[in-house]
C-alpha positions as CSV (number, residue, x, y, z in Angstrom):
1,M,-33.6,-19.0,10.1
2,E,-30.3,-20.8,10.3
3,I,-26.8,-19.2,10.0
4,R,-24.1,-21.5,8.8
5,C,-20.7,-21.6,7.1
6,Y,-20.6,-21.0,3.4
7,E,-20.6,-24.0,1.1
8,P,-19.5,-24.2,-2.5
9,D,-23.0,-24.9,-3.7
10,D,-24.0,-21.5,-2.2
11,L,-22.1,-19.6,-4.9
12,P,-25.1,-19.0,-7.2
13,A,-27.0,-17.6,-4.3
14,L,-24.2,-15.1,-3.6
15,Y,-24.4,-13.9,-7.2
16,D,-28.2,-13.6,-7.0
17,I,-28.3,-11.8,-3.6
18,C,-25.5,-9.4,-4.7
19,L,-27.7,-8.4,-7.6
20,R,-30.9,-8.2,-5.7
21,T,-29.4,-5.9,-3.2
22,G,-27.1,-4.1,-5.6
23,D,-28.9,-0.7,-5.9
24,S,-27.9,0.8,-2.6
25,G,-29.7,-2.1,-0.8
26,A,-32.5,-2.2,-3.3
27,D,-33.0,-4.7,-6.2
28,A,-30.7,-4.0,-9.2
29,T,-32.3,-6.8,-11.3
30,G,-32.7,-5.4,-14.9
31,Q,-30.1,-2.7,-14.4
32,F,-27.3,-4.8,-15.9
33,A,-27.1,-6.5,-19.3
34,D,-25.0,-9.2,-17.6
35,P,-26.7,-10.0,-14.2
36,K,-23.5,-11.7,-13.0
37,L,-21.3,-8.6,-13.1
38,L,-21.9,-7.3,-9.6
39,G,-21.2,-10.8,-8.1
40,E,-18.0,-11.0,-10.1
41,A,-16.8,-7.9,-8.4
42,Y,-18.2,-8.0,-4.9
43,A,-19.0,-11.6,-4.0
44,A,-17.4,-14.4,-6.0
45,P,-13.7,-13.4,-5.5
46,Y,-14.1,-13.7,-1.8
47,A,-15.5,-17.2,-2.1
48,A,-12.5,-18.1,-4.2
49,H,-9.9,-16.4,-2.0
50,N,-11.1,-17.3,1.6
51,P,-14.5,-18.9,1.9
52,S,-14.0,-19.5,5.6
53,L,-14.9,-15.9,6.2
54,I,-18.3,-16.2,4.6
55,S,-21.4,-17.1,6.5
56,V,-24.9,-17.4,5.1
57,A,-28.5,-17.1,6.5
58,V,-30.7,-19.9,5.2
59,D,-34.5,-20.4,5.4
60,E,-36.9,-22.9,3.9
61,D,-36.4,-21.3,0.4
62,G,-32.6,-21.4,0.5
63,V,-29.9,-18.7,1.1
64,A,-31.5,-15.4,2.0
65,G,-28.4,-13.4,3.0
66,Y,-24.7,-13.5,3.6
67,I,-21.8,-11.8,5.2
68,I,-18.4,-11.8,3.5
69,G,-15.2,-11.0,5.3
70,C,-11.7,-10.2,4.2
71,L,-8.9,-10.4,6.8
72,D,-6.3,-8.2,4.9
73,T,-7.5,-5.9,2.2
74,L,-4.1,-5.2,0.6
75,T,-3.3,-8.9,0.4
76,F,-6.7,-9.6,-1.1
77,E,-6.3,-6.9,-3.7
78,D,-2.9,-8.2,-4.7
79,W,-4.4,-11.7,-5.1
80,C,-7.2,-10.2,-7.3
81,R,-4.6,-8.5,-9.5
82,R,-2.8,-11.8,-10.0
83,E,-5.6,-14.3,-10.0
84,W,-9.1,-12.9,-10.3
85,W,-9.1,-9.9,-12.7
86,P,-7.1,-11.4,-15.6
87,P,-9.6,-14.1,-16.5
88,L,-12.4,-11.6,-16.3
89,R,-10.6,-9.3,-18.8
90,E,-10.5,-12.1,-21.3
91,R,-14.3,-12.5,-21.0
92,Y,-15.2,-8.8,-20.8
93,P,-13.6,-6.4,-23.3
94,E,-12.7,-3.0,-21.9
95,P,-15.6,-0.6,-22.5
96,A,-15.3,2.5,-24.7
97,D,-14.6,5.8,-22.9
98,D,-18.1,7.1,-23.7
99,D,-19.9,4.0,-22.4
100,A,-21.8,5.2,-19.3
101,S,-23.7,2.0,-18.7
102,R,-23.7,0.3,-15.3
103,D,-22.1,-2.8,-16.9
104,A,-19.2,-0.6,-18.2
105,R,-18.7,0.9,-14.7
106,I,-18.2,-2.6,-13.2
107,I,-16.1,-3.9,-16.1
108,R,-13.7,-1.0,-15.7
109,M,-13.0,-2.3,-12.2
110,F,-11.5,-5.4,-13.9
111,Y,-9.0,-3.2,-15.7
112,A,-8.3,-0.6,-13.0
113,P,-9.5,-2.0,-9.8
114,D,-7.4,0.1,-7.4
115,R,-9.0,3.0,-5.6
116,P,-7.9,6.4,-6.8
117,W,-7.5,8.0,-3.4
118,P,-5.5,7.4,-0.2
119,R,-6.7,5.0,2.4
120,P,-4.8,6.0,5.6
121,Y,-6.5,3.3,7.6
122,L,-4.6,0.7,5.4
123,D,-1.2,2.4,5.8
124,P,1.2,0.4,8.0
125,P,0.6,-0.2,10.7
126,A,-3.0,-0.5,9.4
127,T,-5.7,0.4,11.9
128,H,-8.6,-1.2,9.9
129,P,-7.0,-3.8,7.5
130,S,-10.1,-6.0,7.2
131,H,-13.3,-5.3,5.3
132,L,-16.7,-6.8,4.8
133,H,-19.9,-6.9,2.7
134,I,-23.2,-7.9,4.2
135,D,-26.5,-8.3,2.2
136,L,-29.9,-9.6,3.1
137,L,-32.9,-10.1,1.0
138,P,-35.9,-8.0,2.1
139,H,-37.8,-10.9,3.7
140,A,-34.8,-11.7,5.9
141,Q,-34.4,-8.2,7.2
142,G,-35.7,-6.9,10.5
143,H,-35.3,-10.2,12.4
144,G,-31.9,-9.7,13.9
145,L,-30.0,-11.7,11.3
146,G,-27.8,-8.8,10.3
147,R,-26.5,-8.4,13.8
148,R,-26.0,-12.2,14.2
149,L,-24.1,-12.4,11.0
150,M,-22.0,-9.3,11.9
151,D,-21.2,-10.6,15.4
152,R,-20.1,-13.9,13.9
153,L,-17.7,-12.3,11.4
154,L,-16.3,-9.8,13.9
155,D,-15.5,-12.6,16.3
156,Q,-13.7,-14.4,13.5
157,L,-11.7,-11.4,12.5
158,A,-10.7,-10.7,16.2
159,V,-9.6,-14.3,16.7
160,F,-7.4,-13.9,13.6
161,G,-5.8,-10.8,15.2
162,S,-7.3,-8.1,13.0
163,P,-7.2,-4.7,14.8
164,G,-10.1,-3.3,12.9
165,V,-12.5,-3.6,10.0
166,H,-13.9,-1.1,7.5
167,L,-16.7,-1.1,4.9
168,G,-18.2,1.2,2.3
169,V,-21.8,2.2,2.2
170,S,-23.8,4.3,-0.3
171,A,-24.9,7.7,1.1
172,R,-28.4,6.8,-0.2
173,N,-28.6,3.7,2.0
174,S,-29.7,5.4,5.2
175,Q,-31.1,2.1,6.6
176,A,-27.7,0.4,6.3
177,I,-25.8,3.4,7.7
178,G,-28.0,3.4,10.8
179,F,-27.5,-0.3,11.3
180,Y,-23.7,0.0,11.1
181,Q,-23.7,3.0,13.5
182,R,-25.8,1.0,16.1
183,I,-23.1,-1.7,16.0
184,G,-20.4,0.9,16.6
185,F,-19.0,1.8,13.2
186,T,-17.8,5.4,12.9
187,P,-16.6,7.4,9.8
188,L,-13.0,7.0,8.7
189,L,-11.2,10.0,7.2
190,V,-11.1,9.6,3.5
191,E,-10.1,12.4,1.2
192,P,-11.4,11.9,-2.4
193,P,-9.7,13.7,-5.3
194,A,-10.9,17.2,-6.0
195,D,-12.6,16.0,-9.3
196,R,-14.5,13.2,-7.6
197,K,-17.7,13.8,-5.7
198,P,-18.1,11.3,-2.9
199,T,-21.1,9.1,-3.3
200,G,-20.7,7.1,-0.1
201,H,-19.1,6.7,3.3
202,V,-16.3,4.6,4.6
203,L,-17.0,3.4,8.2
204,G,-14.7,1.6,10.6
205,L,-14.8,-0.4,13.8
206,T,-11.9,-1.2,16.1
207,L,-11.8,-4.9,17.2
208,P,-11.0,-6.1,20.6
209,R,-7.5,-7.6,21.1
């Protein structure tokens, strides 16, 4: 399987893989009325903002996985507020307060995308300003591709001068948590609000200077 730089024609595959791994690593197909919603939040904005930090794994059937990087989280979030979320608000009306569907939970991000609790690892001088998403279809897992994709992105981020990278992972995705821990990611201190029960972990890795 080949690993290469992202190309614009790969965008539909990013949407597809984001959905097919969107249930804590399992297939979320059929869980959304609009199958593009997960990709609109977690894949496509990165391709529009900085595609140079996306790499894909390709086999004879096409793109089977990707890693998406973001050099500076706060800069990216500011760009999303100005450029990415407003057009999505025009396409997706804000859900009613009593709408508990999965579509509604994603659409609410378009209207209030900022995290509701402190992120000390992003406070200046940020220790882990970069972040990433990595997703592989089942048939591409277990062949060392995840490690190769991760090494490629971590090298890029280090060259750009990032001191560290973080990621979020569902508490239910034990396979992914183990993978990240083997690479060297460790928990970052995050204090959620008293009325919010944590459903995942934030892990971080310090990058070499």
